[in-house]
C-alpha positions in Angstrom: -118.0 43.3 -34.8 -121.0 44.8 -32.2 -122.4 47.7 -34.3 -125.8 49.6 -35.3 -126.7 47.4 -37.9 -123.3 45.7 -37.9 -122.8 43.1 -40.7 -122.2 40.5 -38.3 -125.7 40.3 -37.2 -127.2 40.8 -40.5 -126.5 37.2 -42.1 -123.0 38.7 -42.8 -122.1 34.6 -42.6 -119.0 33.1 -43.7 -119.4 30.3 -45.8 -117.7 26.8 -45.5 -114.0 25.9 -44.5 -112.6 24.1 -47.3 -111.2 27.1 -49.5 -115.0 28.0 -49.1 -117.0 28.7 -51.9 -118.1 24.6 -51.9 -120.6 22.6 -54.3 -120.8 18.7 -54.2 -120.1 16.7 -56.3 -121.0 12.9 -56.0 -120.5 13.4 -52.6 -117.1 14.7 -52.6 -116.5 18.4 -51.5 -115.7 20.6 -54.1 -113.2 23.2 -53.2 -113.5 26.6 -54.3 -109.8 27.2 -55.3 -108.2 30.8 -54.8 -107.7 30.8 -58.7 -111.4 30.9 -59.6 -114.1 33.6 -59.4 -117.0 36.0 -50.4 -129.7 45.4 -37.5 -129.5 46.0 -34.1 -127.6 44.0 -32.0 -128.9 41.8 -29.0 -127.6 43.4 -25.1 -124.9 40.8 -23.9 -123.9 41.0 -20.7 -121.3 38.2 -20.2 -119.3 36.3 -22.8 -120.2 32.4 -23.6 -117.6 30.3 -21.8 -114.7 28.9 -24.0 -115.1 25.1 -24.9 -112.5 23.9 -22.1 -110.5 25.2 -18.9 -108.3 27.9 -19.9 -104.8 27.0 -20.5 -102.0 28.7 -19.0 -99.2 30.5 -21.3 -96.9 30.2 -18.7 -96.5 26.2 -18.6 -95.0 26.9 -21.5 -91.5 27.0 -22.0 -90.1 30.4 -21.9 -94.2 31.4 -21.7 -95.7 34.2 -19.1 -98.5 34.5 -18.0 -102.2 35.9 -18.8 -102.1 38.8 -17.1 -98.2 39.3 -18.1 -99.4 39.4 -21.6 -102.3 41.6 -21.2 -100.6 43.9 -18.9 -97.9 44.5 -21.6 -99.6 43.6 -25.4 -102.7 44.7 -24.1 -102.0 48.2 -24.2 -101.3 48.0 -27.6 -104.6 46.8 -28.8 -107.2 49.3 -30.1 -111.1 50.1 -30.0 -112.1 51.0 -33.8 -115.0 52.5 -34.4 -116.2 52.6 -38.2 -119.2 54.6 -39.3 -120.8 54.0 -43.0 -120.2 50.4 -42.9 -123.3 48.6 -42.2 -125.2 47.0 -45.0 -128.1 48.6 -46.7 -128.5 52.4 -45.8 -124.7 52.7 -44.7 -125.2 55.0 -42.2 -124.3 52.6 -39.3 -121.0 52.8 -36.9 -119.4 49.2 -36.6 -116.7 48.3 -33.5 -113.9 46.1 -33.6 -110.2 45.7 -32.6 -107.4 46.4 -33.8 -103.1 45.8 -32.3 -100.5 48.5 -33.2 -97.2 47.0 -35.1 -94.9 49.8 -35.4 -94.4 53.2 -33.6 -95.1 55.2 -36.4 -98.6 54.5 -36.0 -99.7 51.7 -38.1 -102.4 49.4 -37.0 -103.1 46.0 -38.2 -106.8 44.9 -38.4 -109.4 43.0 -40.6 -110.7 44.5 -43.9 -114.5 43.7 -42.9 -114.0 46.1 -39.9 -113.3 49.0 -42.0 -113.9 48.4 -45.9 -116.6 51.1 -47.2 -115.9 53.2 -43.7 -116.6 57.2 -44.3 -114.7 57.8 -41.1 -112.4 55.7 -38.6 -111.2 56.2 -35.3 -109.2 54.1 -32.5 -109.3 54.8 -28.8 -106.6 53.1 -26.4 -109.0 52.8 -23.4 -112.2 52.9 -22.3 -114.1 56.2 -22.8 -110.5 57.3 -24.2 -109.8 59.9 -26.5 -111.3 58.8 -30.3 -108.3 59.1 -32.7 -109.0 59.8 -36.4 -107.1 56.5 -38.6 -106.2 56.9 -42.3 -107.2 53.6 -44.0 -104.0 53.2 -45.6 -104.5 49.9 -47.5 -107.2 47.0 -47.1 -107.1 43.5 -49.1 -110.2 41.8 -48.9 -108.8 38.4 -50.2 -106.9 38.0 -46.7 -109.5 40.3 -44.7 -106.6 42.4 -43.5 -106.6 46.1 -43.6 -103.9 48.8 -42.4 -104.7 51.8 -40.5 -102.4 54.5 -39.4 -102.8 57.7 -36.7 -100.6 60.5 -35.6 -97.6 58.9 -33.2 -97.3 62.6 -31.9 -97.4 62.7 -28.0 -98.4 59.3 -27.7 -96.3 56.5 -26.2 -97.7 53.6 -28.5 -96.8 49.7 -27.3 -96.0 47.8 -30.4 -96.9 44.0 -30.2 -94.4 41.8 -31.4 -95.6 39.6 -34.6 -94.4 35.7 -34.8 -94.1 33.5 -36.9 -97.2 31.8 -37.1 -95.8 28.8 -39.3 -94.5 27.5 -36.0 -97.7 27.1 -34.1 -98.5 23.5 -33.1 -102.0 22.5 -32.3 -102.5 22.4 -28.4 -100.4 25.1 -27.7 -101.9 28.3 -25.3 -103.1 31.2 -27.0 -104.5 34.6 -25.5 -107.1 37.0 -27.6 -107.6 40.4 -26.3 -110.2 42.4 -28.0 -113.6 44.1 -27.6 -116.0 41.4 -27.9 -119.6 43.1 -28.1 -117.8 46.9 -27.8 -117.0 45.4 -24.4 -113.3 47.1 -24.5 -109.9 45.3 -23.6 -111.2 42.0 -22.8 -109.1 39.0 -22.5 -109.7 35.2 -23.3 -107.5 32.4 -23.0 -107.1 28.9 -25.1 -105.3 26.7 -27.4 -105.0 26.4 -30.9 -107.1 23.5 -32.1 -106.4 23.1 -35.5 -104.3 24.3 -38.0 -103.8 25.1 -41.9 -108.1 25.3 -42.1 -109.6 27.3 -44.4 -112.3 30.0 -44.5 -113.7 32.5 -47.1 -112.5 36.3 -47.2 -115.2 39.1 -47.4 -114.4 38.7 -51.4 -115.8 35.1 -51.6 -112.3 33.8 -51.8 -110.3 31.3 -49.4 -108.0 32.1 -46.7 -105.7 29.5 -46.5 -103.3 28.2 -43.5 -106.0 29.7 -40.9 -105.6 29.4 -37.3 -108.5 27.4 -35.6 -108.7 28.6 -31.7 -111.1 27.5 -28.9 -110.5 31.1 -27.3 -114.0 32.6 -26.5 -114.2 35.0 -30.0 -117.1 37.0 -30.3 -118.4 39.9 -32.4 -116.2 43.1 -31.9 -113.3 40.8 -31.7 -112.6 41.2 -35.4 -109.3 42.7 -36.0 -107.6 41.8 -32.3 -104.6 39.9 -31.9 -104.6 35.8 -30.9 -101.1 36.1 -29.3 -98.8 32.9 -27.9 -97.5 32.2 -24.7 -94.9 34.4 -25.4 -96.8 37.4 -26.2 -96.2 37.5 -29.7 -99.0 37.9 -32.4 -99.7 34.4 -34.7 -103.0 35.4 -36.0 -105.9 38.2 -36.2 -109.1 37.0 -34.8 -111.2 37.1 -38.2 -114.3 34.6 -38.0 -116.3 32.4 -35.8 -118.2 28.9 -36.2 -121.1 30.4 -34.4 -123.7 26.8 -34.9 -126.7 28.6 -36.2 -126.6 31.1 -33.5 -124.7 35.0 -32.7 -121.9 34.4 -30.3 -119.1 32.0 -29.6 -119.3 28.3 -29.6 -115.4 27.7 -29.2 -114.9 27.5 -32.5 -112.7 31.0 -33.9 -110.6 31.7 -36.8 -107.7 34.1 -37.1 -105.8 34.7 -40.2 -102.2 33.9 -39.7 -99.7 36.6 -39.1 -97.2 35.2 -41.3 -99.8 36.4 -44.6 -100.2 39.8 -42.5 -96.1 40.5 -42.3 -96.4 39.7 -46.0 -98.9 42.3 -47.2 -98.1 44.9 -44.8 -95.1 46.8 -46.6 -97.4 46.7 -49.9 -100.6 47.8 -47.7 -98.7 50.3 -45.9 -97.9 52.3 -49.1 -101.4 52.3 -50.5 -100.6 48.9 -53.1 -103.1 46.8 -54.4 -102.3 43.1 -53.4 -102.7 41.5 -57.0 -103.2 37.4 -57.0 -103.1 34.7 -59.6 -106.1 33.6 -61.0 -106.8 30.0 -62.7 -110.9 30.2 -63.0 -111.8 26.1 -61.9 -113.3 24.7 -58.6 -112.3 21.7 -57.5 -112.6 18.3 -55.3 -110.4 16.3 -54.0 -110.0 12.6 -55.8 -110.4 9.4 -53.6 -109.7 6.0 -54.1 -113.5 5.7 -53.5 -114.3 8.6 -56.2 -112.0 7.1 -58.5 -113.5 3.9 -58.6 -117.0 5.2 -58.8 -116.0 7.6 -61.9 -113.7 5.3 -63.5 -110.5 7.4 -63.0 -107.5 6.4 -64.0 -105.7 8.0 -60.6 -107.2 7.8 -57.2 -105.8 11.1 -56.3 -105.2 14.6 -57.9 -108.1 17.1 -58.2 -111.3 16.9 -60.1 -112.7 19.3 -62.1 -116.1 20.4 -61.0 -116.6 23.7 -62.7 -114.6 26.0 -65.5 -115.6 29.8 -65.8 -116.4 31.3 -68.9 -113.6 33.1 -70.0 -111.4 32.3 -67.5 -107.7 31.1 -68.2 -108.3 27.9 -67.5 -111.9 27.9 -69.8 -109.1 29.7 -72.8 -106.9 26.5 -72.0 -109.4 23.9 -72.8 -110.1 22.7 -69.5 -113.2 20.9 -69.2 -115.6 19.9 -65.8 -117.7 17.0 -65.6 -121.5 16.7 -65.4 -124.0 16.9 -62.7 -122.2 13.6 -60.8 -118.7 14.4 -61.8 -118.7 12.0 -65.0 -116.4 13.4 -68.2 -114.5 15.7 -65.7 -110.6 16.9 -66.3 -108.5 15.2 -63.3 -105.7 17.7 -62.4 -102.7 15.5 -61.2 -99.3 17.9 -61.9 -98.7 21.5 -61.5 -95.3 22.4 -62.9 -93.9 18.9 -62.7 -95.2 18.9 -59.2 -97.4 16.3 -57.9 -101.0 17.1 -57.2 -102.3 14.8 -54.4 -105.4 17.1 -53.7 -107.3 20.6 -54.7 -105.6 22.0 -52.1 -102.0 21.6 -54.2 -103.8 23.6 -56.9 -104.6 26.4 -54.8 -101.3 26.8 -52.9 -99.9 26.3 -56.2 -101.4 29.2 -57.8 -101.1 31.2 -54.8 -97.4 31.4 -55.2 -97.8 32.9 -58.5 -98.4 36.0 -59.9 -101.2 37.5 -62.9 -99.3 37.0 -66.1 -97.2 34.3 -64.9 -97.5 30.5 -66.9 -98.0 27.0 -65.3 -97.8 24.1 -66.7 -101.1 21.5 -65.9 -100.8 18.0 -66.2 -104.5 16.2 -66.3 -106.1 13.1 -67.2 -109.5 13.6 -69.5 -111.1 9.7 -69.3 -107.9 8.0 -69.3 -106.1 9.8 -71.9 -103.1 12.4 -70.0 -102.6 15.7 -71.4 -100.4 18.6 -70.9 -101.4 22.3 -71.4 -99.5 25.9 -70.8 -102.0 28.0 -69.0 -101.2 32.0 -68.5 -103.0 32.9 -65.1 -105.2 36.4 -65.2 -105.7 38.9 -62.6 -108.2 37.4 -59.3 -111.4 39.3 -59.7 -112.4 41.5 -56.7 -115.1 39.6 -55.8 -116.3 36.0 -56.2 -119.2 35.3 -58.6 -122.7 36.5 -58.3 -124.7 36.4 -55.6 -126.7 33.0 -56.4 -123.1 31.3 -56.7 -123.2 28.4 -54.5 -121.3 29.7 -51.2 -122.5 27.0 -48.6 -121.1 23.7 -47.9 -119.0 21.5 -45.9 -115.3 21.1 -45.7 -113.2 21.0 -42.5 -115.7 23.1 -40.7 -118.6 20.6 -41.1 -121.0 22.3 -42.9 -121.5 25.2 -39.6 -122.4 28.8 -40.4 -119.9 31.4 -40.1 -119.6 35.1 -39.4 -117.2 37.9 -39.2 -116.9 38.5 -35.3 
């Protein structure tokens, strides 16, 4: 986001990609599963170039040109100003993007664009009317927020929501937003990768994130990532900066399918509840299994068990700093676990109070335990908890654009 004292330029860097909050155990990247405990700007006169020649959406069957998408869907993209969201004094005004999803005035954006704001306004054109917006709901775990404006007397353009599960690597995409406050800017690129994980503002991981090389910068937060048909497949949320302040051609969008699931509840002001197990885990590889003398060469190695968590109450144990002695989860509810992600996804499909059956090895002995899941905390651990690491992001620093 571009703002006076905005967060994106005052160390609001997002750590890691593989489920966020990573630590190292004998060289294995440990995934913080979503089952445990996330100043003045420099004037910019031009955007950083995209990393490769722009893709042509119209070349895709049924696709439209960038110009067509921009002229139509661009009308439904809004410029957001949020007063009082800056860190520290809380007196700054931050800017971001959003888009209309219903004729009744419902708008989707990122949670970090509006969280903590004392006042939020949106505008539809350069220098246009600043329209008061109510924040109906915020979910910091998915970095999604829902706003509402009075639609009376306004001809609102609703952006069609696509199916993010159908996105393919190499698909052309279009991003529309307000980078550095430059309203309604369009950039193009492709889907660079799928099923990434990045940290949400709460510190917990967001799954199934779409990676793109479309140029995304501070101020693009909350804007749409559209496919060749002009359908929204993601909400532009984070960028890898390589230690700098702007785009290096690696951006991340929260999948629109996640937003579609949450939209009814957030629109009604309800809180999104998520299940919580309370472990940090890493992937078991054949090399790691050999080094630690494990009985299996795949699974999820328990690196940390949070005190008082459901996992702790169930008797789960972590190993020492080298990984020796750690429990290895090999199945959840009878379904084989090949990696830590499998545990993340299994718990993500549950609700607080649900019971799951975990099968795990402790040494050479196999055990089965029933665990009653808790409710995920609002924030991950303490500020001192490790939040920087490798993962599929290659250890790059992230920031909220």
